[in-house]
N, C-alpha and C positions, 0 to 999 in steps of 0.2 A: 504494500500500500504506500504509494508515493504521495504522502500528504505534505501540506505546507511545512509542518513541523519537521518531518523527515528531510525534506529538501533543505531547510535551514540548517539542520544538524549536519548533514552530509557536506554542505558547503564549508562550514566551520571546521569540520574534521579534516577536510582536504587542505585547508590553510594551515592547520596545526601540524600536519605531517610535513608540509614543506618547511615550516619554521624549524621543526625539530631536525630536519636535514640540513639546516644552515642557510637556507635560501633567504635572500634580502637581509642578511645579518641576523637571522633568527637563531634560537637555541631552545633547549628543553624548557627554559623558564617561560618564554612567550607561548610555546606550544601548550604547556600545562595550564597556563592562564586561560587559554581559549577552551580547553577541555573542561576545566573547572567551571567556567561560565556556562557551558552546556549543561553540566550536571546540576549546578545551582538553579538554573532557570527551569529545568525539568522538575526538580523537587518543588520549586515554588508554585509551578502550575498545578502539580498534583495536589499539594497541600498548601493553599494560600493562607497567609496570616503573618503576624509580626512576632518577633522574638523567639522564633523556632528554627532559625536558619540551620544551625548545626544539627539539630535533631532530625530535621527532614532530609538534609543532605546525607547523613549516615543511614537513615531509613531507606533512602533510595538505593544506596550501594548494597545494603543487606537484602532488601526485598525484591529488587528488580534486576539484579545481576545473576544471570544463569550460565555464566561461563564456568570453567573449571577453577578459576582463581577466586578463592573465597575471602571476601572482605571481613568475615566474622572471626577469622583466625587471630590469635593473640601473638603479638610481637614479644618474644621472650627476652631479647636484648633490652628493649625499652621497659618491659615489665621489671627486669632486673634493676634498672636504673631508678625505678619509681620508689623503691624502699617501702611500699605500703603493705607488703606481705609480712606475716608473722614469721619468726624463725622456723617454726615447724612447717609452714607452707613453703618457705624458700627451700627447705631440705627436700621436699617432695617434688616441687615444680622446677626448681632451678639447678638442682644438683648436677645434672648432665651438662647443662650449659656452662656452669661455673668451673667445670673441669676442663673445658676447652682452652686451647692456647689462643691468645689474642692475635697471633699471626695468621690464624686461619680465616679464610674468606668464606662466609656462609651464604646460602640462599635460604629463603623462607622455608622451603620444603624440608631443609636439613635440620632446622632448629626450632621453628615456630610450631605452636600446638593449637588445635581446635579447642574452643572453650569448653566443650562437653567433656573432654579428657581432663582438663584442669578441674572442672567441677566434680568429676569422679574421684580425682586424687584428693581434692580438698572441698568437701561439700559445704564447708562453712565460709568459703571465700565470698567476699562482697561482689556480687555479679555486676552491679552498676559500676563500681569502681574498676573491676576487671575489664569491662568493655571500653574503658577509656584508652586501653592499650590494644584495642582491635585495629586491624588495618584500616577500617572505615574511618574511625575517629582520628587515627594518626594522620591519614591522608588529608582530612579536613583541617586538622590543627597545625600540622607541621609542613604541609605542602601548600594546599589551597589558600589558607588564611594568611600565612606569612608572605606568599607571593603577592596576594592582593594588597596587603597593608604595608609590607616592607620591601617588596620586590626582591625577595630572596627566600630560599627554603630555610627552615629552622636549623639551628646548630645540631639538632638530633637527626637531620635528614641530609641527603645528598642528591644532587641532580645528575650524577653519573655513576654507573656501576663499575665495580672493580673486578668483574668477572664477565667472560664472554658466554657463560653458560645460559641456556634458555631458562628464564626465571621470571616470575611475577615480582618478587621482592628479593633483594639481596642486601648485604650489610657491608659497609666500608669500614676499614680500620685505618687509623691515621695517628701518628705520634702526637699530633697537635690536639687530638681529642682523646680524653681518657675513657671514651665509650664508643660503641659502634653506632654508626649512622645508617639509617634505613634509606634505601633507594627503591622507588617504584619504577619498574621498567616501562618505558614509553609505549612500546608495541602492545603490551598487555593492557595498559590503561586505555588505549585507543579501542582495542577489541571489546573491552568491557563497556565503554561509552556507547559504541555502536549497538551492543546487545541491549543495554538499558533503553536506548532510544527506540529500538524496535518493540520492546516489551511495553513501553509507555505510550506508544503512539495511539493505539486504539482508545485508551482511557482519555488521553489529552484531547482527542477529537470529539469526545462526547461530554463528559462532565468531570469537574474536580472531585477527588475523593474526600470523604469525611476525615478529619484529623483523628488519628488513633487515640483511644482513651489513655493508652500508655505507649510511649515510644520505645523502640528497641534499646536505645542508648540509656534509657532510664532503668533498664534491668528486667523488662518484661520477658517472661519465658516464651521461647519459640514453640509453636504448635507443630508437631511432626506427624 
């Protein structure tokens, strides 16, 4: 279905790809700004309203992304930096990660964990707090928002991967940073954006959704 919305999204995605390839002096920064604007606009059309931008952005990435790249996964390196876990929870969740050498370059598949596994290991973990370290919230907070407001990614993120391996997420290590920085690979983000646009198009062409009584980011349990 080639709707006005899909036409607009495809045009912007085409521009983003060219910018990421370096055309007209472009870079990952400009490309991701455009991609983020597509996602933000889509979320705001689906769930209009004020003071809910982060919640609906995250909701979009969780509910409407049907690729193999799961935005609900928890970033173990950033969770490690958060220091919100109890010592007992750290021993159960972070034991393997903390035994790794800082010289190793990880992809998300090699170190990050789905939230249901973390909840099985630690049933008492604060789910709302845990989801702050989901890929969805990290992308909003450390990539999208810092690019919009500061024209740079966060100090906890990177705009370039240090691995050539095919990955959705990888982690950079750098002597100037005492922690690993997350990188969302551009090709995967583009594929996800196209998938979300296709999934959202029918709804957008009809009527906005009612706002959820609880947002995923607030800790509501997923229905499986």
